[in-house]
C-alpha positions in Angstrom: -27.3 57.5 -124.2 -24.7 59.2 -122.1 -21.0 58.7 -122.7 -20.6 57.4 -119.2 -23.2 54.8 -119.7 -21.8 53.7 -123.0 -18.3 53.2 -121.6 -19.7 51.6 -118.5 -21.2 48.9 -120.7 -17.9 48.7 -122.5 -16.3 47.6 -119.2 -17.8 44.2 -119.9 -14.8 43.9 -122.2 -11.2 43.8 -121.1 -10.3 47.0 -122.8 -13.1 48.9 -121.2 -12.1 48.0 -117.6 -9.6 50.8 -118.1 -11.6 53.1 -120.4 -14.8 52.7 -118.5 -13.1 53.6 -115.2 -11.8 56.8 -116.7 -15.2 58.0 -117.8 -16.7 56.8 -114.5 -14.4 59.2 -112.7 -15.0 62.1 -115.1 -18.8 61.7 -114.9 -18.8 61.9 -111.2 -17.4 65.4 -111.3 -16.2 65.0 -107.7 -12.9 65.2 -105.9 -11.2 61.8 -105.6 -12.4 59.9 -102.6 -9.7 58.9 -100.0 -7.8 55.8 -100.6 -9.4 52.8 -98.9 -7.3 50.4 -96.9 -9.2 47.2 -96.0 -8.0 44.8 -93.4 -7.1 41.4 -94.8 -9.7 38.8 -93.9 -8.4 35.4 -92.9 -8.8 32.3 -95.0 -7.8 33.4 -98.5 -4.7 32.1 -100.1 -3.2 33.6 -103.3 -1.3 31.4 -105.7 0.4 34.4 -107.2 1.1 38.0 -106.1 -0.2 41.0 -108.1 1.8 42.1 -111.2 4.8 44.4 -110.6 4.4 46.9 -113.4 7.4 48.9 -114.6 5.1 51.9 -115.1 3.2 51.7 -111.9 3.3 49.4 -108.9 0.3 47.1 -108.6 -2.0 48.0 -105.8 -2.1 45.5 -103.0 -5.3 43.4 -103.1 -7.5 43.8 -100.1 -8.0 40.1 -99.9 -4.4 38.8 -99.8 -4.2 36.9 -96.6 -1.8 35.0 -94.3 -1.3 31.6 -96.0 -0.9 30.0 -92.6 -4.6 30.7 -91.9 -5.8 29.4 -95.3 -7.9 26.3 -95.6 -7.5 24.3 -98.8 -10.2 25.2 -101.3 -12.7 22.6 -102.4 -11.5 21.2 -105.8 -14.7 21.8 -107.7 -16.0 24.5 -110.1 -14.9 26.2 -113.3 -11.6 24.7 -114.6 -9.5 27.8 -114.8 -5.7 27.5 -114.6 -4.0 29.3 -111.7 -1.1 31.3 -113.0 -2.5 31.8 -116.5 -1.5 35.2 -118.0 -3.0 36.6 -121.2 -1.5 39.8 -122.7 -3.3 42.0 -125.2 -2.8 45.1 -127.3 -5.7 47.5 -127.9 -6.3 49.4 -131.1 -8.9 52.1 -131.1 -10.2 53.5 -134.4 -7.1 54.3 -136.5 -4.7 54.3 -133.6 -2.7 51.1 -133.0 -1.4 49.9 -129.6 -3.0 52.6 -127.6 -3.1 50.4 -124.5 -1.6 47.2 -123.1 -3.9 44.9 -121.2 -3.1 41.9 -119.1 -5.5 39.3 -117.7 -4.4 36.8 -115.1 -5.8 34.1 -112.9 -4.0 35.0 -109.7 -5.0 32.1 -107.6 -7.7 30.0 -105.9 -8.7 30.3 -102.3 -11.6 30.7 -99.8 -13.5 33.9 -99.2 -16.1 33.9 -96.4 -16.3 30.1 -96.6 -16.7 29.9 -100.4 -14.2 28.5 -102.8 -13.2 31.5 -104.9 -11.1 32.4 -107.9 -9.0 35.6 -107.7 -9.0 37.2 -111.1 -7.0 40.3 -112.1 -6.7 42.8 -115.0 -4.1 45.5 -115.5 -4.4 48.3 -118.1 -1.8 50.9 -119.1 -2.0 53.4 -121.9 0.9 53.5 -124.4 2.5 56.4 -126.4 1.3 58.5 -128.1 -1.9 58.3 -126.1 0.0 58.1 -122.8 1.4 61.6 -123.4 -2.1 63.1 -123.0 -3.8 60.4 -120.9 -1.7 58.5 -118.5 -3.5 55.5 -117.1 -2.3 52.6 -114.9 -5.3 50.7 -113.5 -5.7 47.4 -111.7 -8.9 45.4 -111.3 -9.5 42.5 -108.9 -12.4 40.1 -108.9 -13.1 37.5 -106.3 -15.6 35.1 -108.0 -17.3 32.0 -106.9 -15.4 29.0 -108.1 -18.4 27.1 -109.3 -20.4 29.8 -111.0 -18.0 32.8 -111.3 -20.7 35.0 -109.6 -18.9 38.0 -108.1 -18.3 38.1 -104.4 -16.1 41.2 -104.4 -15.0 43.6 -107.1 -12.1 46.1 -106.7 -10.9 49.0 -108.9 -7.5 50.5 -108.1 -7.4 53.4 -110.4 -4.4 55.7 -111.2 -5.4 58.0 -114.0 -3.4 61.2 -114.8 -2.3 61.3 -111.2 -5.8 60.9 -109.8 -6.0 57.8 -107.5 -9.2 56.2 -106.4 -9.7 52.9 -104.6 -13.2 51.3 -105.0 -13.9 48.0 -103.1 -17.4 46.7 -103.6 -18.9 43.7 -101.8 -21.7 42.1 -103.9 -24.9 41.4 -102.0 -28.3 40.3 -103.1 -29.8 40.6 -99.6 -27.9 43.4 -97.9 -27.0 40.9 -95.2 -23.7 39.6 -96.5 -20.8 41.0 -94.4 -18.4 43.5 -95.9 -14.9 44.1 -94.7 -14.1 47.5 -93.3 -13.5 50.0 -96.1 -15.7 48.1 -98.6 -19.0 49.3 -99.8 -22.0 47.0 -100.4 -23.3 46.8 -103.9 -26.9 45.5 -104.2 -27.1 43.2 -107.1 -29.2 40.3 -108.4 -28.3 36.7 -107.4 -25.7 35.3 -109.7 -24.4 38.7 -110.8 -20.9 38.7 -112.4 -18.3 41.4 -112.7 -16.5 42.1 -116.0 -13.6 39.8 -115.2 -15.9 36.9 -114.1 -18.0 37.4 -117.2 -15.0 37.0 -119.5 -13.9 33.8 -117.8 -17.5 32.5 -117.7 -18.0 33.0 -121.4 -14.9 31.1 -122.4 -16.0 28.1 -120.3 -19.5 27.8 -121.6 -20.1 24.6 -123.5 -21.5 26.3 -126.6 -22.3 23.1 -128.3 -25.0 22.5 -125.7 -25.9 26.0 -124.8 -26.2 28.4 -127.7 -27.2 31.4 -125.6 -26.6 32.5 -122.0 -27.8 35.4 -119.9 -26.2 37.0 -116.9 -26.6 40.1 -114.8 -23.3 42.0 -114.8 -22.2 44.8 -112.5 -19.4 47.0 -113.9 -18.6 48.8 -110.7 -21.2 51.5 -111.4 -24.3 50.0 -112.8 -26.1 46.7 -113.2 -26.8 45.4 -116.8 -28.4 42.3 -118.3 -26.0 40.7 -120.7 -26.9 38.1 -123.3 -24.4 36.1 -125.3 -25.0 33.9 -128.3 -22.6 31.8 -130.2 -22.3 32.3 -133.9 -20.0 30.5 -136.4 -17.8 27.9 -134.6 -14.9 28.0 -137.1 -14.0 31.6 -137.8 -10.4 32.2 -138.9 -8.8 34.8 -136.7 -5.3 36.3 -137.1 -3.8 38.3 -134.1 -0.2 39.0 -133.1 -0.1 35.8 -131.1 -0.8 33.7 -134.2 -3.6 32.2 -136.4 -6.6 30.6 -134.7 -9.8 28.9 -135.5 -12.3 30.4 -133.1 -15.9 30.5 -132.0 -17.6 33.8 -132.5 -19.7 35.0 -129.6 -22.0 38.0 -130.0 -22.7 40.0 -126.8 -25.9 42.1 -126.4 -26.4 44.5 -123.5 -29.7 45.5 -122.0 -30.2 48.5 -119.6 -33.4 48.4 -117.6 -34.8 45.9 -120.2 -33.9 48.0 -123.2 -31.2 46.8 -125.6 -28.4 49.2 -126.2 -28.4 49.4 -130.0 -25.4 51.7 -130.4 -22.9 49.5 -128.5 -22.0 45.9 -129.6 -19.3 43.5 -128.7 -17.9 40.3 -130.3 -15.7 37.9 -128.5 -13.6 35.2 -130.4 -12.7 32.2 -128.3 -10.1 29.8 -129.7 -11.2 26.2 -130.3 -8.2 24.9 -128.3 -8.1 23.1 -125.0 -7.6 26.3 -123.1 -10.5 28.1 -124.9 -8.3 31.2 -125.1 -10.0 34.6 -125.7 -8.0 35.7 -128.7 -9.9 38.8 -130.0 -12.5 41.2 -128.8 -14.2 43.7 -131.0 -16.2 46.6 -129.6 -18.3 49.1 -131.6 -19.4 52.2 -129.7 -20.8 55.6 -130.7 -17.5 57.4 -130.3 -15.0 54.7 -131.4 -14.4 51.2 -132.4 -11.9 49.0 -130.6 -10.0 45.8 -131.4 -8.3 44.0 -128.5 -5.8 41.4 -129.9 -4.0 38.6 -128.0 -0.2 39.2 -128.0 0.9 36.2 -126.0 -0.3 33.7 -123.4 1.5 31.8 -120.7 
């Protein structure tokens, strides 16, 4: 298995949104593509603006729209909380706090007539890793409010001074419209992106559904992901505190073949928010542990 493929799969996890994007750039072996500036389609309303990072200003989302043109979204779908922010620290192998990670539910709105959640992730490397690999990335997901199927996935990458803007409109038929500057990504119906998958897994009723399957597109390749709940009362200790959590094992299939040398485990707290508190990733070249620092 190629390193690019392995880390592409790892993008199913929060940490790998950043690490996967880095190897995606390296594997291409090309000059950076020009930055894409997409016009703002009418009808989407953000509850919050993107994060203002001290190390790098957040890229402007291509779907931020004039609130005066926004229609109120239909109040149905997955019960996420607009404004939720989850902050994590990533430890890789023997190195602690190599990256800071932030997940947030930026808002709820309408995209092309569909009620949509705007999900975001931000990743920044920390010293000493930052001295050799400076990374400040932002990811935006516009996912269907009822199913969290991806409508549009964006990667705003700034890695060692190399900037790339990737805006991909998901389409199962090739007929869905894409805004200027966005590329069409052909996917299966119901495909989720990494951010939508994370939110979907925390909201599954695991007492009634012990296993779920989902096609997942990581911005480069389409995978089949299968998640199964394990023990429902695991004790987990992370910087944010002590939790009792459900353990969810994640298996990844590429073209029908399970990827045996990459495995992921997600721990979701047994609280009302179903907070993702810990992610463990085992890959051929490293192991990673992404721990919750705080939530708000």
